[in-house]
C-alpha positions as CSV (number, residue, x, y, z in Angstrom):
1,X,111.5,117.0,69.4
2,X,111.2,116.8,73.2
3,X,109.2,113.6,73.1
4,X,108.5,110.7,70.8
5,X,104.9,110.6,72.1
6,X,103.0,112.9,74.3
7,X,99.6,111.8,75.7
8,X,97.6,114.9,76.6
9,X,94.4,115.9,78.4
10,X,93.6,112.6,80.1
11,X,93.1,111.8,83.8
12,X,96.4,110.3,85.1
13,X,95.9,107.3,87.4
14,X,99.6,106.5,88.1
15,X,99.3,103.0,89.6
16,X,100.2,104.0,93.2
17,X,96.6,104.4,94.4
18,X,96.9,108.2,94.6
19,X,93.9,110.2,93.4
20,X,93.8,110.7,89.6
21,X,94.4,114.1,88.2
22,X,94.3,115.8,84.8
23,X,97.7,116.0,83.0
24,X,100.1,114.8,80.3
25,X,102.6,112.0,79.9
26,X,105.7,112.4,77.8
27,X,107.6,109.4,76.3
28,X,111.1,109.3,74.8
29,X,113.4,106.4,74.0
30,X,111.0,103.9,75.4
31,X,110.8,105.5,78.9
32,X,108.5,107.9,80.7
33,X,110.2,111.3,80.8
34,X,107.4,113.5,82.0
35,X,104.3,113.0,84.1
36,X,101.7,115.7,84.9
37,X,103.2,118.5,82.8
38,X,104.9,117.7,79.5
39,X,106.0,121.0,77.9
40,X,107.6,120.9,74.5
41,X,107.0,119.3,71.1
42,X,106.4,115.7,70.2
43,X,106.7,113.5,67.1
44,X,103.2,112.2,67.9
45,X,100.5,113.6,70.2
46,X,97.7,111.5,71.5
47,X,94.5,113.3,72.7
48,X,93.3,111.4,75.8
49,X,90.5,113.8,76.7
50,X,87.8,112.0,78.7
51,X,90.1,108.9,79.1
52,X,92.1,107.5,81.9
53,X,95.8,107.2,81.4
54,X,97.4,104.4,83.4
55,X,100.4,102.0,83.5
56,X,100.1,98.9,81.4
57,X,98.4,96.0,83.2
58,X,100.6,93.2,84.7
59,X,99.0,89.8,84.4
60,X,100.6,87.6,87.1
61,X,99.1,84.3,86.2
62,X,99.5,83.2,82.6
63,X,100.5,80.1,80.6
64,X,101.9,81.6,77.4
65,X,105.1,79.6,77.7
66,X,104.3,77.5,74.6
67,X,101.9,79.8,72.8
68,X,104.3,82.7,72.4
69,X,106.5,80.5,70.2
70,X,103.8,80.7,67.5
71,X,101.8,83.8,68.6
72,X,104.3,86.5,69.4
73,X,101.4,89.0,70.0
74,X,100.2,86.8,72.9
75,X,96.6,87.4,71.9
76,X,94.3,88.2,73.5
77,X,96.0,89.8,76.5
78,X,97.0,93.1,74.8
79,X,93.4,93.6,73.7
80,X,92.6,94.1,77.3
81,X,95.4,96.4,78.2
82,X,97.9,93.9,79.5
83,X,101.5,94.9,78.7
84,X,103.5,92.4,80.9
85,X,102.8,88.8,81.8
86,X,104.2,86.3,84.3
87,X,104.4,82.8,82.8
88,X,105.4,79.4,84.2
89,X,102.6,79.3,86.8
90,X,101.3,76.2,88.6
91,X,104.6,74.3,88.3
92,X,104.3,74.1,84.5
93,X,106.3,75.4,81.6
94,X,108.2,74.1,78.5
95,X,111.8,74.4,79.9
96,X,113.9,72.7,80.9
97,X,112.9,69.8,78.6
98,X,115.0,67.1,77.1
99,X,114.1,66.0,73.6
100,X,113.1,62.6,75.0
101,X,110.6,64.2,77.3
102,X,108.8,66.6,75.0
103,X,105.9,64.3,74.2
104,X,105.3,63.6,77.9
105,X,105.4,67.3,78.7
106,X,103.0,68.3,75.9
107,X,100.6,65.6,76.9
108,X,100.8,66.9,80.5
109,X,100.0,70.4,79.3
110,X,97.1,68.9,77.2
111,X,95.6,67.2,80.3
112,X,96.2,69.8,83.0
113,X,96.1,73.1,81.1
114,X,93.6,72.2,78.4
115,X,96.1,72.9,75.6
116,X,95.5,71.3,72.2
117,X,98.1,68.6,71.7
118,X,97.9,69.1,67.9
119,X,98.5,72.9,68.4
120,X,101.5,72.2,70.7
121,X,103.0,69.7,68.3
122,X,102.6,72.0,65.2
123,X,103.4,75.2,67.0
124,X,106.5,74.1,68.8
125,X,107.7,72.0,65.9
126,X,110.0,69.1,65.7
127,X,113.2,70.9,66.7
128,X,112.6,73.1,69.8
129,X,115.2,75.9,69.9
130,X,115.9,75.2,73.6
131,X,116.4,72.5,76.1
132,X,117.7,74.2,79.3
133,X,115.9,77.0,81.0
134,X,118.6,79.6,80.0
135,X,118.3,78.5,76.4
136,X,114.6,79.0,76.6
137,X,115.1,82.6,77.9
138,X,117.5,83.3,75.1
139,X,115.2,81.7,72.5
140,X,112.2,83.9,73.4
141,X,114.4,87.0,73.6
142,X,115.6,86.2,70.1
143,X,112.1,85.4,68.9
144,X,110.7,88.7,70.2
145,X,107.3,89.4,71.7
146,X,104.7,92.2,71.7
147,X,104.5,92.0,75.5
148,X,107.0,92.0,78.3
149,X,107.6,88.5,79.7
150,X,108.7,87.4,83.2
151,X,109.2,83.7,83.7
152,X,108.9,81.4,86.7
153,X,110.8,78.1,86.6
154,X,108.3,75.3,86.9
155,X,108.7,72.3,89.2
156,X,107.2,69.8,86.8
157,X,109.6,70.3,83.9
158,X,112.5,70.5,86.4
159,X,111.5,67.2,87.9
160,X,110.8,65.5,84.6
161,X,114.2,66.7,83.3
162,X,116.0,65.0,86.2
163,X,113.9,61.9,86.9
164,X,112.2,61.1,83.6
165,X,109.0,59.1,83.8
166,X,109.9,58.2,87.4
167,X,109.0,61.8,88.3
168,X,105.3,60.7,88.1
169,X,105.7,57.7,90.3
170,X,107.9,58.3,93.3
171,X,109.8,60.6,95.7
172,X,113.2,61.9,94.6
173,X,116.5,60.7,96.0
174,X,118.8,63.2,97.7
175,X,121.0,63.1,94.6
176,X,118.1,63.9,92.3
177,X,117.0,66.8,94.6
178,X,120.5,68.2,94.4
179,X,120.4,68.1,90.6
180,X,117.0,69.8,90.6
181,X,118.3,72.5,92.9
182,X,121.2,73.2,90.5
183,X,118.7,73.6,87.7
184,X,116.6,76.1,89.8
185,X,119.8,78.0,90.6
186,X,120.7,78.1,86.9
187,X,117.2,79.4,86.0
188,X,117.4,82.2,88.6
189,X,120.9,83.1,87.3
190,X,119.3,83.3,83.8
191,X,116.6,85.7,85.0
192,X,113.7,83.7,86.3
193,X,111.5,85.7,88.7
194,X,110.8,82.8,90.9
195,X,109.7,79.1,91.2
196,X,106.3,77.6,90.9
197,X,104.9,74.3,92.0
198,X,101.6,72.3,92.5
199,X,100.4,69.8,95.0
200,X,96.8,70.1,93.8
201,X,94.8,66.9,93.5
202,X,93.1,68.2,90.3
203,X,96.4,68.3,88.5
204,X,96.2,64.9,86.7
205,X,98.5,64.7,83.7
206,X,100.1,62.2,81.3
207,X,98.2,58.9,81.2
208,X,96.1,59.9,84.2
209,X,99.1,60.0,86.5
210,X,99.8,62.8,89.0
211,X,101.8,65.7,87.5
212,X,105.5,65.3,88.6
213,X,105.4,68.1,91.2
214,X,102.7,66.3,93.2
215,X,105.2,63.5,94.0
216,X,107.6,65.9,95.7
217,X,108.0,65.5,99.5
218,X,108.6,68.3,101.9
219,X,112.4,68.0,101.7
220,X,112.4,68.5,98.0
221,X,110.0,71.5,98.1
222,X,112.1,73.0,100.9
223,X,115.4,72.6,99.0
224,X,114.1,73.9,95.7
225,X,112.6,76.9,97.2
226,X,115.8,77.4,99.2
227,X,117.7,77.2,95.9
228,X,115.4,79.9,94.4
229,X,115.9,82.2,97.4
230,X,119.7,81.7,97.4
231,X,120.4,85.0,95.7
232,X,118.0,87.0,97.9
233,X,115.2,87.3,95.3
234,X,112.4,85.4,93.7
235,X,108.7,84.7,94.4
236,X,107.0,81.4,94.9
237,X,103.8,80.6,93.2
238,X,102.1,77.5,94.5
239,X,98.9,75.4,94.1
240,X,98.2,74.0,97.5
241,X,97.6,70.4,98.4
242,X,96.7,68.4,101.6
243,X,100.3,68.6,102.9
244,X,101.2,71.9,101.5
245,X,99.1,74.9,102.4
246,X,99.2,78.1,104.5
247,X,101.0,76.7,107.5
248,X,103.8,75.3,105.3
249,X,103.9,78.5,103.3
250,X,104.4,80.4,106.6
251,X,107.2,78.1,107.6
252,X,109.0,78.6,104.2
253,X,108.6,82.4,104.5
254,X,110.0,82.5,108.0
255,X,113.1,80.6,106.8
256,X,113.7,82.1,103.4
257,X,112.0,85.5,103.5
258,X,110.5,85.2,100.0
259,X,106.9,86.1,99.2
260,X,104.5,83.3,98.3
261,X,101.3,83.6,96.2
262,X,98.9,80.7,96.0
263,X,96.2,79.7,93.6
264,X,93.4,80.1,94.2
265,X,91.1,81.6,96.8
266,X,87.7,81.3,95.0
267,X,84.2,81.4,96.3
268,X,82.6,78.0,96.9
269,X,85.6,75.8,96.6
270,X,85.5,74.8,100.3
271,X,81.7,74.9,100.5
272,X,79.3,77.9,100.8
273,X,81.0,80.8,102.5
274,X,83.9,78.7,103.7
275,X,86.5,80.7,101.6
276,X,86.1,83.4,104.3
277,X,87.7,81.1,106.9
278,X,90.6,80.6,104.5
279,X,90.9,84.3,103.9
280,X,90.9,85.0,107.7
281,X,93.8,82.6,108.1
282,X,95.7,84.4,105.3
283,X,95.0,87.8,106.9
284,X,96.2,86.5,110.3
285,X,99.5,85.3,108.7
286,X,99.9,88.7,107.1
287,X,99.4,90.4,110.5
288,X,102.3,88.2,111.7
289,X,104.5,89.6,108.9
290,X,104.1,86.6,106.6
291,X,104.2,87.8,103.0
292,X,101.5,85.5,101.6
293,X,99.2,86.4,98.7
294,X,96.1,84.4,97.9
295,X,95.1,84.8,94.2
296,X,91.5,85.9,93.6
297,X,89.4,86.6,90.5
298,X,86.4,88.7,89.5
299,X,85.4,86.0,86.9
300,X,83.1,83.1,87.6
301,X,85.0,79.9,87.0
302,X,83.1,78.5,84.1
303,X,84.4,75.7,81.9
304,X,83.3,74.6,78.4
305,X,84.3,71.0,78.0
306,X,83.5,67.8,76.1
307,X,84.0,64.3,77.2
308,X,87.1,63.9,75.0
309,X,88.9,65.9,77.7
310,X,86.6,66.0,80.8
311,X,88.9,68.3,82.8
312,X,86.5,68.8,85.7
313,X,86.3,65.1,86.4
314,X,89.8,63.8,85.7
315,X,90.9,64.0,89.4
316,X,88.5,61.1,90.1
317,X,90.0,57.6,90.1
318,X,87.0,56.6,88.1
319,X,88.3,58.7,85.2
320,X,91.8,57.3,85.2
321,X,91.1,54.9,82.3
322,X,89.7,57.9,80.4
323,X,92.8,59.9,81.0
324,X,95.0,56.9,79.9
325,X,92.9,56.1,76.8
326,X,94.7,56.7,73.5
327,X,91.7,57.1,71.2
328,X,88.2,58.5,71.1
329,X,86.9,54.9,70.3
330,X,88.5,53.7,73.6
331,X,86.8,56.5,75.5
332,X,83.4,55.8,73.9
333,X,83.7,52.2,74.9
334,X,84.2,53.2,78.6
335,X,81.4,55.8,78.5
336,X,79.1,53.1,77.1
337,X,79.7,50.7,80.0
338,X,76.7,50.7,82.4
339,X,78.9,50.0,85.4
340,X,81.0,53.2,84.6
341,X,77.8,55.2,84.3
342,X,76.4,53.9,87.6
343,X,79.6,54.8,89.4
344,X,79.7,58.3,87.7
345,X,76.2,59.0,88.9
346,X,77.1,57.8,92.4
347,X,80.1,60.2,92.6
348,X,77.8,63.2,92.4
349,X,74.4,62.3,93.6
350,X,72.5,64.4,96.1
351,X,74.1,62.7,99.1
352,X,77.7,63.6,98.3
353,X,79.4,66.7,99.6
354,X,81.5,67.4,96.6
355,X,81.8,70.9,95.0
356,X,80.2,69.5,91.9
357,X,77.3,67.6,93.6
358,X,74.5,67.3,91.0
359,X,76.7,69.2,88.5
360,X,74.1,68.5,85.8
361,X,71.8,71.1,87.3
362,X,74.3,73.9,86.7
363,X,75.6,72.6,83.3
364,X,74.2,73.9,80.0
365,X,74.5,72.4,76.6
366,X,76.9,74.6,74.7
367,X,77.2,72.8,71.3
368,X,75.0,70.0,70.0
369,X,74.7,69.9,66.2
370,X,72.0,67.2,66.0
371,X,69.6,69.5,67.8
372,X,70.7,73.1,68.4
373,X,67.4,73.8,70.2
374,X,68.9,72.1,73.2
375,X,71.8,74.6,73.4
376,X,71.7,76.8,76.5
377,X,69.3,74.5,78.3
378,X,70.5,72.8,81.4
379,X,71.3,69.1,81.3
380,X,69.0,68.6,84.3
381,X,66.0,70.2,82.5
382,X,66.5,68.3,79.3
383,X,66.9,65.0,81.2
384,X,63.7,65.6,83.2
385,X,61.8,66.3,80.0
386,X,63.1,63.0,78.6
387,X,62.8,60.9,81.7
388,X,66.4,59.9,81.8
389,X,69.3,60.5,84.2
390,X,71.4,63.6,83.2
391,X,74.6,61.6,83.2
392,X,73.2,59.1,80.8
393,X,71.9,62.0,78.6
394,X,75.3,63.8,78.6
395,X,77.2,60.6,77.7
396,X,74.6,59.6,75.0
397,X,74.7,63.0,73.4
398,X,78.5,62.9,73.5
399,X,78.7,59.4,71.9
400,X,76.3,60.5,69.2
401,X,78.7,63.2,68.1
402,X,82.0,61.3,68.5
403,X,82.5,63.2,71.8
404,X,82.3,66.6,70.1
405,X,79.2,67.8,72.1
406,X,80.2,70.6,74.5
407,X,78.9,71.5,77.9
408,X,79.3,74.7,79.9
409,X,79.7,74.1,83.6
410,X,79.6,77.0,86.1
411,X,81.9,75.6,88.7
412,X,82.7,78.3,91.3
413,X,83.1,82.0,92.1
414,X,79.7,83.0,90.9
415,X,78.1,84.6,94.0
416,X,78.5,88.4,93.7
417,X,78.5,89.0,97.5
418,X,81.2,86.4,98.1
419,X,83.4,87.6,95.2
420,X,83.0,91.2,96.3
421,X,84.3,90.2,99.8
422,X,87.4,88.5,98.3
423,X,88.1,91.4,95.9
424,X,87.9,94.0,98.6
425,X,90.1,92.1,101.1
426,X,93.7,93.5,101.5
427,X,96.6,91.3,100.5
428,X,94.7,89.3,97.8
429,X,96.3,89.3,94.4
430,X,93.8,89.9,91.5
431,X,94.9,87.3,89.0
432,X,93.9,83.9,87.5
433,X,93.5,84.9,83.9
434,X,95.2,81.5,82.9
435,X,95.8,83.2,79.5
436,X,97.3,80.6,77.2
437,X,95.7,77.7,78.9
438,X,92.3,76.0,78.7
439,X,91.8,77.8,75.4
440,X,88.8,75.8,74.2
441,X,87.3,75.6,77.7
442,X,87.3,79.1,79.1
443,X,88.7,82.6,78.4
444,X,89.6,84.7,81.4
445,X,92.4,86.7,79.7
446,X,89.9,89.5,79.8
447,X,90.1,89.7,83.6
448,X,91.3,93.3,83.6
449,X,88.5,94.8,81.6
450,X,86.1,92.6,83.5
451,X,87.3,94.1,86.8
452,X,87.2,97.7,85.5
453,X,83.8,97.4,83.8
454,X,81.3,95.2,85.7
455,X,83.0,95.4,89.1
456,X,84.4,98.9,89.4
457,X,82.1,101.0,87.1
458,X,78.9,99.1,87.7
459,X,79.2,97.5,91.2
460,X,81.6,100.1,92.7
461,X,83.6,97.4,94.6
462,X,86.6,99.7,94.7
463,X,87.8,103.0,93.4
464,X,89.3,103.4,89.9
465,X,92.6,104.3,91.5
466,X,92.6,101.2,93.7
467,X,91.6,98.9,90.8
468,X,94.5,100.3,88.6
469,X,97.0,99.9,91.5
470,X,95.9,96.2,91.8
471,X,96.3,95.6,88.1
472,X,99.7,97.3,87.9
473,X,102.1,98.2,90.7
474,X,100.8,95.5,93.1
475,X,101.5,92.4,90.8
476,X,104.7,94.1,89.5
477,X,106.0,94.6,93.1
478,X,105.1,91.0,94.2
479,X,107.1,89.5,91.3
480,X,110.1,91.9,91.6
481,X,109.3,93.7,88.4
482,X,110.9,97.0,89.3
483,X,111.0,99.0,86.0
484,X,107.3,99.2,85.3
485,X,103.8,99.1,86.9
486,X,103.7,102.9,87.6
487,X,103.6,106.1,85.6
488,X,106.8,107.5,87.0
489,X,109.7,109.3,85.3
490,X,112.5,106.9,84.4
491,X,110.3,103.8,84.2
492,X,109.5,101.9,81.1
493,X,106.8,103.5,78.9
494,X,104.1,100.7,79.3
495,X,100.9,102.8,79.1
496,X,97.2,102.2,78.6
497,X,94.5,104.7,77.9
498,X,90.8,103.6,78.4
499,X,87.4,105.1,78.5
500,X,85.9,104.6,82.0
501,X,82.4,104.8,80.5
502,X,82.7,101.9,78.2
503,X,85.6,99.7,79.3
504,X,84.5,96.0,79.4
505,X,85.0,92.6,77.9
506,X,82.6,91.2,75.3
507,X,80.8,87.9,75.5
508,X,83.0,85.0,74.5
509,X,83.2,83.8,71.0
510,X,84.8,80.7,69.5
511,X,87.5,80.9,66.8
512,X,89.8,78.4,65.0
513,X,93.1,80.3,64.9
514,X,95.4,78.0,66.8
515,X,98.0,75.9,64.9
516,X,96.2,73.1,63.1
517,X,93.1,75.3,63.0
518,X,92.3,74.2,66.6
519,X,89.7,76.2,68.4
520,X,89.7,78.5,71.3
521,X,87.5,81.0,73.1
522,X,88.2,84.7,72.9
523,X,86.7,87.9,74.3
524,X,87.0,91.2,72.6
525,X,87.5,94.5,74.5
526,X,85.6,97.7,74.4
527,X,87.0,101.0,75.8
528,X,90.7,100.2,75.5
529,X,91.9,103.0,73.3
530,X,95.7,102.7,73.3
531,X,98.2,100.1,74.5
532,X,101.9,101.0,74.6
533,X,104.8,98.7,75.4
534,X,108.3,100.2,75.9
535,X,107.2,103.4,74.1
536,X,105.8,101.6,71.0
537,X,102.0,101.7,70.5
538,X,101.0,98.1,69.8
539,X,97.2,98.6,69.9
540,X,95.0,101.5,69.1
541,X,91.2,101.6,68.7
542,X,91.0,97.8,68.9
543,X,93.5,97.3,66.1
544,X,97.1,96.0,66.1
545,X,99.6,98.8,65.3
546,X,102.6,96.6,64.8
547,X,103.4,93.9,62.3
548,X,103.1,90.5,64.1
549,X,105.8,89.1,61.8
550,X,108.2,92.1,62.3
551,X,110.1,93.6,65.1
552,X,108.2,93.7,68.4
553,X,108.8,95.9,71.5
554,X,108.4,93.4,74.3
555,X,111.2,92.6,76.7
556,X,112.2,89.5,78.6
557,X,112.2,90.7,82.2
558,X,115.3,89.0,83.5
559,X,115.3,89.3,87.2
560,X,112.3,91.6,86.8
561,X,113.9,94.1,84.5
562,X,114.0,94.6,80.7
563,X,117.3,95.0,79.0
564,X,116.5,98.6,78.0
565,X,115.8,99.6,81.6
566,X,118.4,97.4,83.4
567,X,120.9,100.2,83.6
C-alpha cells in the first residue's frame, strides 16, 4: 500500500492562508507524504467530499498540566479539532514541585485557575511521579496522551520550588534568582518551549496571598527570561501588571530577541472601547520590529461561580478573609456580617469606575434548587421585585444553599463590533481557551469551532483560509512548533476534516466526570468529522476512535518537535 490513510475529494486549506483547492492528502508512517494529488492505494480511504481538510488546530493557551495525568484524552479539546496544546500558561504548572509544596501548589491552582482541589488531590494522587521539570516531561511522555503537548515552564512553581512560602511574601535574593535561572535552563534543556509569568492583580492564590510570580521584581523577571533565551529559542507568555506591560515587553525583546505573547486583549477590560488604544500601542511596537502578540478571543468572557469560590471578586482586599477561610461555615459567617455586605455593595455601586460596576445587573441566576423559576433571571431584576439589594439577595440565596447557588456573570468581550475589531487586527493571537482550568466556571475549550461557526460562517469576520491559518500555523510558529501546523509533505499528520456548513460548538452543559465526581462545563461540537494525530484517527463522527486506556498517538513536543519527527 502506498498510504496508511488517504483523504480524498475535500477542499484542502493548508494552514498557510493560501486559497483552498480540491485535492487529496496521503498519510504514511505518521507523516504527510502527499498533498493535492495522492495517486496509489491506501489501507484506509476517507471520503471528504463537501468537507474542508485542514491541519489540526494548535491551542496556545491551556492548563492541562494536571488534568492530563488522569485524562489522557484531554477532553474536550479534540472534540473541537485541537491536536496540539501549549500548557503551563500564566506562570502556572505542576512542575517543578517538591513534595512539601504540593498542597500549596494545588490550593493555588484551586484559587487562580478554578480547579477542584478534590479532583487535584485524587487525580494527582499521593505519590506524584515527578518533582523536577525534566521528570515531569518524562512522566507525561511515559504516560502517553491523545494530543501533542508543548510545555512552558511556569514562574510560580519555579519560585515556590526555590523559596517555599516566602515566595508569596517577598522579593528574591540574588542567590535565589540564580537558583531559579538554573531551573529555567534545565527546563529548556528538557524541551520546554518557553517561560510564562504573571504580574496580574487578579491572580490571588493560596490563603488569599499573591501568587508567587507577582512578588518578582524586574531583575528577577529579566534574569529568568534571559535564562530561557540563552539557547536562542523560547517564547515568553505573560499576564501583565502595573509594572510589567508593553514597554517592558519591548525592552525584553530588544535585549533577548524572543517573542512575547500576553494575556489578554479583551473588549471592555480598560473601559468601553479603550482596548483599541492598547491594540494601537501593540501595533506600533510591531511596526518597530518588536515581536509582541496580544491574545484575543472570539468568546465572551462569562463565568459561572458560587460564593464558595468567588473568583471574580477575590482580587479585592475585602475578600482576603474569604480566600483564607478553611471552611464553608467560616465563609458563611463572613457573608452574614452586615459590615461585610455594606462594604461589598460600596465596592460596586453606581459611582465606582470598576469593570464590574453594578455587576448584579449583568448576572443571571444559573442554579438555585429552592426555586428554579428564578434561574436565568438577572439578580437585579429579582432584587427589584423583592425590594432588596442585589448583593443581599445573592448572599442570602447562597447561604440558604450552603453556598451551592451558582450565578452566571458576563464579564467582558461581549460587544460584537469590538470583538470583530480585535479578531481582524494583524498580530493578535487567537487563544484564551483556558482548557483544563475554570472547569466549573466556564468552558472556552470550544474556541476553535466558535471562531469557525458563528464568526467566520455567519459573521464573515475573515476568510476560511485566514481562520484556519490563525488556528494552525500561526500559533505553531509563535511557539516554535516546527513539525506541524500546515498540510505539507514531511510534516506530522495532524489533520482535521470539518463541514463548513455545520461546524459550531453546542451550548454548555454540566457533567460530573472529574475525579471525585466533581463537576465541569463542557461543549459538544458539530461538524467536526475527523481528527487525526500523528497519522492515527482519534475522533470520527463525534466518537473517540482510540482506547483512552490504551496506547495513544500524542507526542511531547520537546523544543517544539515530536520524537517521531525530530529527525
